[in-house]
C-alpha positions as a printed Julia matrix, in Angstrom:
217×3 Matrix{Float64}:
  39.65    8.9   -16.85
  37.76    7.5   -19.72
  38.01    4.0   -18.16
  36.34    5.42  -15.23
  33.41    7.39  -16.8
  32.5     3.86  -18.76
  32.41    2.11  -15.88
  29.86    4.88  -14.04
  27.82    5.07  -17.01
  27.75    0.96  -17.15
  27.0     0.77  -13.54
  24.32    3.54  -14.1
  22.44    1.37  -16.7
  22.73   -2.08  -14.57
  20.9     0.14  -12.01
  18.41    1.41  -14.18
  17.95   -1.75  -15.59
  16.99   -3.66  -12.54
  13.9    -4.15  -11.34
  11.49   -1.22  -10.61
  10.29   -1.43   -7.15
   7.81    1.74   -8.31
   6.24   -0.69  -10.65
   6.34   -3.78   -8.79
   4.95   -3.42   -5.48
   1.71   -1.95   -7.04
   1.25   -4.96   -9.07
   2.35   -7.09   -6.23
  -0.48   -5.71   -4.06
  -3.0    -5.9    -6.79
  -2.15   -9.67   -7.5
  -2.34  -10.73   -3.68
  -5.49   -8.61   -3.22
  -6.85  -10.77   -6.23
  -5.53  -13.79   -4.67
  -6.98  -13.18   -1.41
 -10.57  -12.27   -2.76
 -10.86  -15.29   -5.49
 -12.55  -17.7    -2.84
 -15.22  -15.03   -1.85
 -15.67  -13.49   -5.19
 -18.96  -14.53   -5.37
 -20.14  -11.93   -2.65
 -18.37   -9.45   -4.33
 -20.14  -10.08   -7.72
 -23.56  -10.35   -6.06
 -22.93   -7.1    -3.91
 -22.04   -5.27   -7.31
 -24.96   -6.84   -9.13
 -22.69   -8.58  -11.76
 -24.56  -11.51  -13.38
 -23.13  -14.82  -13.85
 -23.83  -17.32  -16.24
 -25.39  -20.54  -14.31
 -22.51  -22.56  -14.54
 -19.8   -19.95  -13.41
 -22.33  -19.43  -10.36
 -22.54  -22.7    -9.36
 -18.71  -23.36   -9.56
 -18.1   -19.93   -7.53
 -20.94  -20.7    -5.51
 -18.7   -24.01   -4.06
 -15.66  -22.23   -3.22
 -17.55  -19.71   -1.83
 -19.24  -22.2     0.62
 -15.69  -23.63    1.13
 -14.21  -20.45    2.04
 -17.21  -18.82    3.93
 -16.18  -19.04    7.3
 -13.28  -17.29    6.51
 -14.64  -14.56    4.52
 -13.91  -11.87    7.35
 -10.08  -13.01    7.21
  -9.91  -12.21    3.25
 -12.07   -8.6     3.15
 -10.02   -7.63    6.79
  -6.79   -8.44    5.11
  -7.34   -6.86    2.37
  -8.3    -3.79    3.87
  -5.17   -3.74    6.06
  -3.06   -3.91    3.35
  -4.09   -0.52    1.92
  -4.86    1.73    4.68
  -3.79    4.54    2.83
  -6.74    4.78    0.93
  -9.14    5.1     3.73
  -7.04    8.35    5.09
  -8.2     9.7     1.54
 -11.43    9.2     2.38
 -11.07   10.5     5.92
 -11.93   14.35    4.98
 -15.25   13.24    3.52
 -16.21   11.17    6.5
 -15.39   14.07    8.78
 -17.92   16.33    7.08
 -20.44   13.83    5.99
 -23.52   13.76    8.69
 -23.15    9.86    8.61
 -19.39   10.1     9.44
 -18.59    7.16    7.06
 -17.07    6.88    3.65
 -18.84    7.46    0.5
 -20.09    4.29   -1.33
 -23.37    3.3    -2.74
 -26.33    2.86   -0.92
 -27.11   -0.23    0.71
 -23.88   -1.85   -0.04
 -21.81   -3.91    2.45
 -18.99   -1.51    3.53
 -16.28   -3.98    3.58
 -16.87   -5.31    0.45
 -16.67   -1.77   -1.4
 -13.56   -1.41    0.46
 -11.96   -4.33   -0.76
 -13.07   -3.37   -4.56
 -12.41    0.04   -3.92
  -9.08    0.67   -1.49
  -6.31   -1.53   -3.31
  -7.09    0.96   -6.62
  -7.04    4.01   -4.63
  -3.5     2.92   -2.9
  -1.98    2.56   -6.24
   0.01    5.83   -5.82
   0.73    5.14   -2.39
   2.5     1.86   -3.38
   4.33    3.52   -6.29
   5.54    6.39   -3.68
   7.28    3.75   -1.49
   8.41    1.74   -4.64
  10.14    4.59   -5.42
  11.22    5.4    -2.33
  13.07    1.59   -2.38
  14.21    2.55   -5.83
  15.88    5.26   -4.59
  17.77    3.67   -1.39
  18.92    1.13   -3.7
  20.47    3.4    -5.9
  22.25    5.27   -3.35
  24.11    2.36   -2.38
  26.25    2.87   -6.11
  26.06    6.6    -5.47
  23.6     7.23   -8.08
  20.82   10.06   -6.91
  17.91    9.06   -8.96
  14.92    8.47   -8.59
  14.75   11.95   -7.36
  12.19   11.67   -4.28
  10.24   15.37   -4.44
   8.7    17.18   -1.62
   5.57   16.2    -2.22
   6.45   12.07   -2.2
   8.29   13.12    1.04
   5.28   15.09    2.58
   2.96   12.36    2.16
   5.34    9.72    3.12
   6.13   11.72    6.32
   2.01   11.78    6.91
   1.62    8.14    6.61
   4.81    7.35    8.68
   3.0     9.74   11.78
  -0.79    8.68   10.92
  -0.1     5.11   10.87
   2.79    5.24   13.64
   0.6     6.72   15.85
  -2.43    4.28   15.29
   0.24    1.61   15.22
   1.29    2.1    18.63
  -1.89    3.56   19.88
  -3.82   -0.09   18.94
  -1.31   -2.02   20.39
  -0.62   -0.46   23.9
  -3.69    1.57   24.07
  -6.13   -1.62   24.41
  -6.78   -4.31   26.74
  -6.57   -7.72   25.77
 -10.01   -8.41   25.71
 -10.53   -5.72   23.31
  -8.0    -7.08   20.58
  -9.79   -8.68   18.06
  -8.1   -10.5    15.11
  -9.58   -8.06   13.15
  -8.22   -5.42   14.74
  -4.91   -7.41   15.26
  -4.52   -7.43   11.28
  -5.25   -3.44   11.22
  -2.79   -3.15   13.53
  -0.21   -4.91   11.28
  -0.97   -2.82    8.55
  -0.58    0.47   10.78
   2.87   -0.78   10.96
   3.38   -1.9     7.45
   2.45    1.83    6.51
   4.28    3.7     8.87
   7.58    2.15    7.66
   6.66    2.72    4.3
   5.92    5.77    4.43
   9.16    6.27    6.31
  11.35    5.17    3.56
  10.29    7.94    1.43
  11.93   10.64    4.42
  14.56    8.59    4.83
  15.19    8.39    0.66
  14.83   12.15    0.67
  17.24   12.92    3.54
  20.13   10.81    2.27
  19.64   12.09   -1.51
  20.02   15.57    0.03
  23.23   14.56    1.78
  24.51   12.83   -0.65
  23.85   16.07   -3.07
  25.31   18.03   -0.11
  28.75   15.82   -0.36
  29.05   15.54   -4.08
  29.2    19.58   -4.21
  31.4    19.74   -1.47
  33.85   17.34   -3.02
  33.52   19.31   -6.31
């Protein structure tokens, strides 16, 4: 009995000591966004009115000229990667007379999104990471981290909204209407429909595991 308990404790510590996806996913997405935006950083600095030393501006200008034809790819990819941030601003857009998200006057909305959306989306990446941690731990019969109702509801809303957007954009548009930018947003919807669903699945399996443990005891 003692050996079994020690083995269980050791297994628990090994699981807890593993990589935490709840922290890995937010950090990874910030690093990926920074990598995607690095070639067009000059446009971001200028749009934010951030002055640069002359020599630094010359260096960044060379990179910008080299990659300017792919600027739309970099900007739309970062925005598509962090779509839930757009849902956060949706209530403001609905009640605003301009029907646009809040942003400083005379600022390019694409630049504003790639600056703010990765930060606003950190909690959603954290929730998705916790769901992955929970599903991984369940393989070893460990119900941790505990997925609460708040995370489950947020995950369900993301799954429903992004799933609807994914199938609507994928099958509701003709081939002529599908642009490369729109295709990236379709992929973003599919990604977040999957990540949102993980919280719902993790909650269900934790509930089922807890029910089995009570029945066994």
